[in-house]
DRENTORKOL-3810 file (N, C-alpha, C; in nm, 4 decimals):
REM DRENTORKOL-3810
@n.u->1.7117; n.v->12.5578; n.w->2.6866; ca.u->1.7435; ca.v->12.5960; ca.w->2.8236; c.u->1.8948; c.v->12.5907; c.w->2.8429
@n.u->1.9473; n.v->12.6890; n.w->2.9123; ca.u->2.0905; ca.v->12.6980; ca.w->2.9360; c.u->2.1235; c.v->12.6396; c.w->3.0728
@n.u->2.2420; n.v->12.5821; n.w->3.0880; ca.u->2.2826; ca.v->12.5362; ca.w->3.2209; c.u->2.3004; c.v->12.6546; c.w->3.3147
@n.u->2.2906; n.v->12.6318; n.w->3.4442; ca.u->2.2975; ca.v->12.7387; ca.w->3.5436; c.u->2.4269; c.v->12.8184; c.w->3.5337
@n.u->2.5314; n.v->12.7582; n.w->3.4874; ca.u->2.6617; ca.v->12.8242; ca.w->3.4827; c.u->2.7002; c.v->12.8701; c.w->3.3422
@n.u->2.6054; n.v->12.8744; n.w->3.2503; ca.u->2.6363; ca.v->12.9048; ca.w->3.1106; c.u->2.7101; c.v->13.0366; c.w->3.0928
@n.u->2.6655; n.v->13.1413; n.w->3.1595; ca.u->2.7286; ca.v->13.2714; ca.w->3.1387; c.u->2.8717; c.v->13.2750; c.w->3.1897
@n.u->2.9073; n.v->13.1859; n.w->3.2810; ca.u->3.0421; ca.v->13.1842; ca.w->3.3366; c.u->3.1379; c.v->13.1020; c.w->3.2502
@n.u->3.0862; n.v->13.0104; n.w->3.1691; ca.u->3.1744; ca.v->12.9202; ca.w->3.0974; c.u->3.1701; c.v->12.9347; c.w->2.9470
@n.u->3.0664; n.v->12.9961; n.w->2.8937; ca.u->3.0492; ca.v->13.0051; ca.w->2.7489; c.u->3.0286; c.v->13.1509; c.w->2.7110
@n.u->3.0947; n.v->13.1929; n.w->2.6047; ca.u->3.0726; ca.v->13.3300; ca.w->2.5563; c.u->2.9433; c.v->13.3291; c.w->2.4771
@n.u->2.8442; n.v->13.4025; n.w->2.5268; ca.u->2.7140; ca.v->13.4073; ca.w->2.4633; c.u->2.7021; c.v->13.5308; c.w->2.3755
@n.u->2.6404; n.v->13.5158; n.w->2.2610; ca.u->2.6098; ca.v->13.6292; ca.w->2.1755; c.u->2.4917; c.v->13.7028; c.w->2.2368
@n.u->2.4639; n.v->13.8257; n.w->2.1877; ca.u->2.3598; ca.v->13.9074; ca.w->2.2495; c.u->2.2248; c.v->13.8364; c.w->2.2539
@n.u->2.1794; n.v->13.7771; n.w->2.1454; ca.u->2.0494; ca.v->13.7099; ca.w->2.1432; c.u->2.0436; c.v->13.5942; c.w->2.2398
@n.u->2.1519; n.v->13.5160; n.w->2.2465; ca.u->2.1581; ca.v->13.4045; ca.w->2.3415; c.u->2.1600; c.v->13.4558; c.w->2.4842
@n.u->2.2345; n.v->13.5626; n.w->2.5058; ca.u->2.2434; ca.v->13.6220; ca.w->2.6389; c.u->2.1062; c.v->13.6719; c.w->2.6819
@n.u->2.0342; n.v->13.7359; n.w->2.5925; ca.u->1.9005; ca.v->13.7864; ca.w->2.6236; c.u->1.8060; c.v->13.6724; c.w->2.6600
@n.u->1.8104; n.v->13.5624; n.w->2.5851; ca.u->1.7263; ca.v->13.4461; ca.w->2.6172; c.u->1.7635; c.v->13.3882; c.w->2.7539
@n.u->1.8932; n.v->13.3845; n.w->2.7832; ca.u->1.9388; ca.v->13.3355; ca.w->2.9128; c.u->1.8855; c.v->13.4250; c.w->3.0243
@n.u->1.8931; n.v->13.5565; n.w->3.0073; ca.u->1.8393; ca.v->13.6503; ca.w->3.1067; c.u->1.6896; c.v->13.6268; c.w->3.1266
@n.u->1.6176; n.v->13.6013; n.w->3.0175; ca.u->1.4740; ca.v->13.5751; ca.w->3.0278; c.u->1.4455; c.v->13.4474; c.w->3.1063
@n.u->1.5256; n.v->13.3427; n.w->3.0817; ca.u->1.5081; ca.v->13.2177; ca.w->3.1555; c.u->1.5372; c.v->13.2373; c.w->3.3041
@n.u->1.6421; n.v->13.3103; n.w->3.3338; ca.u->1.6789; ca.v->13.3350; ca.w->3.4736; c.u->1.5717; c.v->13.4180; c.w->3.5430
@n.u->1.5153; n.v->13.5150; n.w->3.4725; ca.u->1.4142; ca.v->13.6014; ca.w->3.5339; c.u->1.2826; c.v->13.5280; c.w->3.5574
@n.u->1.2628; n.v->13.4157; n.w->3.4918; ca.u->1.1389; ca.v->13.3386; ca.w->3.5088; c.u->1.1377; c.v->13.2599; c.w->3.6403
@n.u->1.2525; n.v->13.2530; n.w->3.7079; ca.u->1.2630; ca.v->13.1795; ca.w->3.8345; c.u->1.2690; c.v->13.2767; c.w->3.9521
@n.u->1.2443; n.v->13.2257; n.w->4.0714; ca.u->1.2671; ca.v->13.3066; ca.w->4.1911; c.u->1.4068; c.v->13.2753; c.w->4.2433
@n.u->1.4640; n.v->13.3705; n.w->4.3139; ca.u->1.6013; ca.v->13.3579; ca.w->4.3614; c.u->1.6064; c.v->13.3907; c.w->4.5096
@n.u->1.6884; n.v->13.3157; n.w->4.5827; ca.u->1.7026; ca.v->13.3407; ca.w->4.7256; c.u->1.8146; c.v->13.4418; c.w->4.7476
@n.u->1.7801; n.v->13.5508; n.w->4.8154; ca.u->1.8766; ca.v->13.6551; ca.w->4.8464; c.u->1.9588; c.v->13.6121; c.w->4.9680
@n.u->2.0715; n.v->13.6787; n.w->4.9944; ca.u->2.1547; ca.v->13.6422; ca.w->5.1093; c.u->2.0798; c.v->13.6468; c.w->5.2432
@n.u->1.9765; n.v->13.7322; n.w->5.2534; ca.u->1.9013; ca.v->13.7403; ca.w->5.3791; c.u->1.7903; c.v->13.6351; c.w->5.3876
@n.u->1.7783; n.v->13.5499; n.w->5.2858; ca.u->1.6807; ca.v->13.4418; ca.w->5.2889; c.u->1.5514; c.v->13.4688; c.w->5.2142
@n.u->1.5278; n.v->13.5954; n.w->5.1761; ca.u->1.4057; ca.v->13.6271; ca.w->5.1007; c.u->1.4130; c.v->13.5669; c.w->4.9608
@n.u->1.2965; n.v->13.5312; n.w->4.9076; ca.u->1.2874; ca.v->13.4854; ca.w->4.7697; c.u->1.2317; c.v->13.6003; c.w->4.6866
@n.u->1.3004; n.v->13.6324; n.w->4.5777; ca.u->1.2588; ca.v->13.7445; ca.w->4.4948; c.u->1.2566; c.v->13.7037; c.w->4.3477
@n.u->1.1769; n.v->13.7745; n.w->4.2705; ca.u->1.1774; ca.v->13.7617; ca.w->4.1255; c.u->1.2526; c.v->13.8821; c.w->4.0708
@n.u->1.3418; n.v->13.8582; n.w->3.9780; ca.u->1.4211; ca.v->13.9652; ca.w->3.9190; c.u->1.3771; c.v->13.9856; c.w->3.7753
@n.u->1.3698; n.v->14.1106; n.w->3.7328; ca.u->1.3317; ca.v->14.1393; ca.w->3.5951; c.u->1.4502; c.v->14.1129; c.w->3.5018
@n.u->1.4177; n.v->14.0943; n.w->3.3761; ca.u->1.5215; ca.v->14.0772; ca.w->3.2748; c.u->1.6142; c.v->14.1984; c.w->3.2772
@n.u->1.5565; n.v->14.3168; n.w->3.2875; ca.u->1.6359; ca.v->14.4399; ca.w->3.2867; c.u->1.7313; c.v->14.4470; c.w->3.4063
@n.u->1.6848; n.v->14.4066; n.w->3.5242; ca.u->1.7724; ca.v->14.4069; ca.w->3.6424; c.u->1.8905; c.v->14.3142; c.w->3.6214
@n.u->1.8648; n.v->14.1948; n.w->3.5729; ca.u->1.9729; ca.v->14.0986; ca.w->3.5481; c.u->2.0698; c.v->14.1536; c.w->3.4440
@n.u->2.0160; n.v->14.2159; n.w->3.3407; ca.u->2.0991; ca.v->14.2737; ca.w->3.2357; c.u->2.1858; c.v->14.3878; c.w->3.2903
@n.u->2.1269; n.v->14.4745; n.w->3.3726; ca.u->2.2024; ca.v->14.5851; ca.w->3.4333; c.u->2.3153; c.v->14.5300; c.w->3.5199
@n.u->2.2842; n.v->14.4298; n.w->3.6025; ca.u->2.3865; ca.v->14.3703; ca.w->3.6889; c.u->2.4966; c.v->14.3037; c.w->3.6057
@n.u->2.4590; n.v->14.2354; n.w->3.4994; ca.u->2.5565; ca.v->14.1686; ca.w->3.4136; c.u->2.6556; c.v->14.2694; c.w->3.3557
@n.u->2.6016; n.v->14.3767; n.w->3.2958; ca.u->2.6895; ca.v->14.4745; ca.w->3.2326; c.u->2.7694; c.v->14.5559; c.w->3.3351
@n.u->2.7132; n.v->14.5812; n.w->3.4515; ca.u->2.7885; ca.v->14.6509; ca.w->3.5566; c.u->2.9080; c.v->14.5660; c.w->3.5997
@n.u->2.8844; n.v->14.4372; n.w->3.6196; ca.u->2.9927; ca.v->14.3468; ca.w->3.6591; c.u->3.0959; c.v->14.3343; c.w->3.5482
@n.u->3.0491; n.v->14.3234; n.w->3.4278; ca.u->3.1397; ca.v->14.3078; ca.w->3.3136; c.u->3.2275; c.v->14.4313; c.w->3.2960
@n.u->3.1706; n.v->14.5492; n.w->3.3187; ca.u->3.2439; ca.v->14.6740; ca.w->3.2995; c.u->3.3332; c.v->14.7091; c.w->3.4179
@n.u->3.2775; n.v->14.7021; n.w->3.5402; ca.u->3.3489; ca.v->14.7525; ca.w->3.6576; c.u->3.3791; c.v->14.6481; c.w->3.7640
@n.u->3.3499; n.v->14.5214; n.w->3.7372; ca.u->3.3835; ca.v->14.4152; ca.w->3.8309; c.u->3.2843; c.v->14.4002; c.w->3.9449
@n.u->3.3203; n.v->14.3161; n.w->4.0392; ca.u->3.2330; ca.v->14.2790; ca.w->4.1500; c.u->3.1899; c.v->14.3996; c.w->4.2337
@n.u->3.2786; n.v->14.4960; n.w->4.2518; ca.u->3.2473; ca.v->14.6143; ca.w->4.3326; c.u->3.1291; c.v->14.6928; c.w->4.2765
@n.u->3.1064; n.v->14.6850; n.w->4.1474; ca.u->2.9969; ca.v->14.7592; ca.w->4.0843; c.u->2.8603; c.v->14.7075; c.w->4.1281
@n.u->2.8554; n.v->14.5898; n.w->4.1883; ca.u->2.7280; ca.v->14.5307; ca.w->4.2288; c.u->2.6831; c.v->14.5749; c.w->4.3681
@n.u->2.7697; n.v->14.6433; n.w->4.4391; ca.u->2.7343; ca.v->14.6911; ca.w->4.5730; c.u->2.6647; c.v->14.8263; c.w->4.5643
@n.u->2.5711; n.v->14.8535; n.w->4.6552; ca.u->2.5041; ca.v->14.9846; ca.w->4.6542; c.u->2.6050; c.v->15.0960; c.w->4.6777
@n.u->2.5816; n.v->15.2070; n.w->4.6121; ca.u->2.6674; ca.v->15.3243; ca.w->4.6304; c.u->2.5946; c.v->15.4256; c.w->4.7170
@n.u->2.6710; n.v->15.5064; n.w->4.7865; ca.u->2.6120; ca.v->15.6137; ca.w->4.8657; c.u->2.5592; c.v->15.7199; c.w->4.7703
@n.u->2.4437; n.v->15.7738; n.w->4.8024; ca.u->2.3845; ca.v->15.8775; ca.w->4.7177; c.u->2.4721; c.v->16.0025; c.w->4.7172
@n.u->2.4814; n.v->16.0660; n.w->4.6033; ca.u->2.5603; ca.v->16.1894; ca.w->4.5926; c.u->2.4953; c.v->16.3041; c.w->4.6686
@n.u->2.3621; n.v->16.3000; n.w->4.6779; ca.u->2.2916; ca.v->16.4106; ca.w->4.7446; c.u->2.2623; c.v->16.3802; c.w->4.8903
@n.u->2.3294; n.v->16.2844; n.w->4.9475; ca.u->2.3067; ca.v->16.2498; ca.w->5.0870; c.u->2.3324; c.v->16.3702; c.w->5.1768
@n.u->2.2382; n.v->16.3990; n.w->5.2651; ca.u->2.2522; ca.v->16.5105; ca.w->5.3564; c.u->2.1956; c.v->16.6407; c.w->5.3035
@n.u->2.1565; n.v->16.6442; n.w->5.1791; ca.u->2.0973; ca.v->16.7646; ca.w->5.1211; c.u->1.9456; c.v->16.7468; c.w->5.1139
@n.u->1.8742; n.v->16.8519; n.w->5.1505; ca.u->1.7274; ca.v->16.8447; ca.w->5.1406; c.u->1.6881; c.v->16.8590; c.w->4.9955
@n.u->1.5757; n.v->16.7953; n.w->4.9624; ca.u->1.5243; ca.v->16.8019; ca.w->4.8264; c.u->1.3889; c.v->16.8693; c.w->4.8268
@n.u->1.3689; n.v->16.9584; n.w->4.7347; ca.u->1.2393; ca.v->17.0253; ca.w->4.7208; c.u->1.1494; c.v->16.9390; c.w->4.6320
@n.u->1.0241; n.v->16.9321; n.w->4.6702; ca.u->0.9293; ca.v->16.8521; ca.w->4.5913; c.u->0.8327; c.v->16.9447; c.w->4.5210
END
């Protein structure tokens, strides 16, 4: 088991990082609005790499490119 702050203080190799993501996904997490949610390993991994590549701003929702355009189904 990794400490809660492991990813912030220790450089993890891919296999260790994957195990850490699995451990984190096994718990529920409280969102800023107070809801408790379960996050998938893939979601945590996507957020990790987005933050690593583009920083904190990458974690915020983006406006859709097709906003205002009708879509045919």
